[in-house]
C-alpha positions, 0 to 999 in steps of 0.5 A: 500500500505504501509503495502504491502511494509512493508511486502515485506521488512520484507520478504526480511530481513528474506530471508537474514538470513542464517541458519546452514543447508544452510551454511553446504550445501553451504560449502559442494557444494564448498568442492573441493575449500576449500580442494584446498585452504587448500592444497595450504595453508598447502604447503605454510606454510610448504615451508616457515617454511623449507626455510625461518624460521631460525632453533632454538635450546633449552637447559634447566636446573632445579633449586630447592628452599630451605629455610634456615630451615634444615630437621630433624626427625620431619615430621611436621617440614619438611612439613612446610619447603617444603610449605615455599619453594613453597611460595618462587617460585613465588617471585623467578620467578619475581626476575629472570625476572628482568632487573638487572639479565638479564643485568648481564647475558648479560654482561657474554655472551658478554665476552664468544661469538662473537658479530656476534653470539649475534647480530643474536639473540639479540639487542645490544646497546652501547656494551650491550645486551638489557634485552628486547631482551633477555627476550623472549628467556628465559622461567621459570616455576614451577613444580606443587606441587614441589619446583622446577623451570624449565628454558628453553632457545631457540636461533638460536645457540645451545651453546648460549642456553646452556650458557644462562641457566648456566649463569642464574643458576650462576648469580641468587643466589646473586640477590635472596639473596639480594632481598628476603633474605629468602631461596636459589636457588640450581642446580643439573647439568649444561645445555647441548648443544643439536644440534637437532633443536626444531623449526620451527615445519614444520609439525605443521606449515603445518597443521596450514596453511592448517587449516587457508586456509580452514577457510579463503576460507570458510569465503570467500564463505559464504561472497560471498553467503551472498552478492550475490543477484542472484536468486537461490531459487524458494520459495524466488522468489515466496514469495518475488514477490507473483507470481507463479512458472511455473516450473524449468528447469535443466541445462545440458551439450551438447556434440554437443555444440561448441564454436562460434556456437550459433545455438547449444546453442538452444536445442529443446525438441525433441533432442536426448541428452535432459535428461529425467528430462528436458523433464518432467520439460517441461511437468510440465510447460505445465500443469501449463500453461494450468491451468494459461490460463484456465480462459482466453478466449484468450489463448495467452501469451508472454515469456520474460526475464529481460535481454539477455542470460537468455534462453527465446527463447529456453524456448518459443520454448520448451513450444510450443513443449510441448503444441503441444505434448499435443494435442493442436493446437499451433502457436509460434510467434517470436516477437523479431523483433530485434534479432530473433532466432526461425527460427534458432531453427526450421531451417526455412526461415526468409524472411517472417514473423511477420514484413512482416505480420504486414506491409501487405507486405505478406499474413498472411498464407504465413508468417507462416511455417506450420506443423514444428512439429505435431500440431505446426506452427511457424511464424518467425520474418521476416526482421528486421524493423526500428520500432519494438515497433510501429509495435507490438503496431499497430492495424494490430498486434491486428487484426492479433492476433484476426484472429490467435486466431480463428485457434489455441488453444494456441499462444506463443509469444517470446518477447525481454527482458523487461529491454532492450526494451519496445516491450513486453509491447506493447503487453499487451492489446492483450495477456492474460499474460506473463511468465518471464524466470529467469536464475539461479545464474545470474539474480539478484533481482534488475533485477527482481524488475525493470522488475516487475515495468515495468510489473505493470506499463503497467498493464500486467498480470504476469502469473509467473516465470520459473527458467532456468539453475538450477544447481544440484550436482547430475544430475541423482537425479534431477527428484527426487529432483523435487518431481513431483510438477506438480501443483506448479503453483497453489500456488499463481495463480493471487496473490489470493493464491489458486488453480483455481476451478477444478484444480487437480494435475497429481497424484490426477487425477491418483488416482481419475482415479484408484478409478473411474475405480475400482468403474466402474468395481464393477458396471459392475460386479454387472450388469453382476451378476444380468443378469446372475441370471435373465437368470438362473431364466428364464431358470428354469421357462421354464423347469417348 
């Protein structure tokens, strides 16, 4: 028992691992949402840059480091002179970034500009510009393989930016001479005033905003999917709970569906607007149900769900229709005595039904709607009784099922959700098993776990799961996605992990039929050939 629990926990941990292919498929399915958020993020960043961020202007100046050694006709001497200048560059940059130099520049700016202009760009304390607020506006870099320094100043005022560059070129030499004492810093020209703003870059910010929005949305989608414990994969469902998958039913939209009209929510398999893929899915379910019941003497099973609104009533009706279309004599019983809907699906009366039959208030035959469809009879739930669970667990219910088993090939019972009431559990002794309907993307693993505990506690045979409302991106390709898995049920039948003896898939049966037909044809041709030869020999003898 501990080994099984450990294996289940290990299996669940493995199922929580998301590979790259799964992530890519997930993001691709939500691509429209990612693009939408990216567009919103890009537009927001663009508008913020245009209307909220201040304009900034830039100016620059170039300075050159020269050692005291003069150039002459000796090339080696000149080469060493340039190398010495390069070595001084890093020292000069460090000196120009010192607070003393920045304070001197700040004092000159205080004399040249109004306090209002300076206050918009720098922090002013005690009538002085603080070096910490001036330093971010200045950028000094060296050109590769040269002895040149490039200085760029960026502020909210174009004239102020040019003034900072010029003040640096004027203030720097005395500080360098005092601090380093080697070489000198020269300038060629003065910094100019450029009226074209260099920031904000609205296009760049818009692209960054779009990228950030897309990245954030992708992260949210992955996080939501990672922590989402709803059922979306039949393989994980089958492996985790070691139960068969009876079938998958595709979700489709109904043209006639209207808000507030709950009768339209229940679609029969014979309706005109039912897609071909859904019809084929129920045919596959019919095959798997027949295999599941092949080892049982009583062909009686219940259809339930973990919670309401998972489609168990519609699925029950359509399974019964599919079985009847296969030639079996089928009875559909509405065992949901609390919230019956089968009479609405088939358009029959509900004054008499299962509740009146169990209570012996009506004859059994009078409680059954005969020939609702070819080979299909339906017993509605009848009036709502005060004690549904007790009625289903009574001896009268057992007697009714025994009598009905003699008349019908298969009996399908629609029962209430397992996690809501215990009505379905009361039928455990009278049925061959139960099929659990799971709603794609809504039923959680916690719901299934709770239902399985109740089913195992009452020792009810679990035939398998039906995943209802499967969502696919391309509805027209659903049937090809299904891959004709007519015997998907046989994977874990009864927990033994093998097919029942004699069970074959539709394709295997078809291929065997073709082979047998060809062999029969060959034998027939051989027999005909032998008869023809015998007739010819007989005629020759007569002539002789």
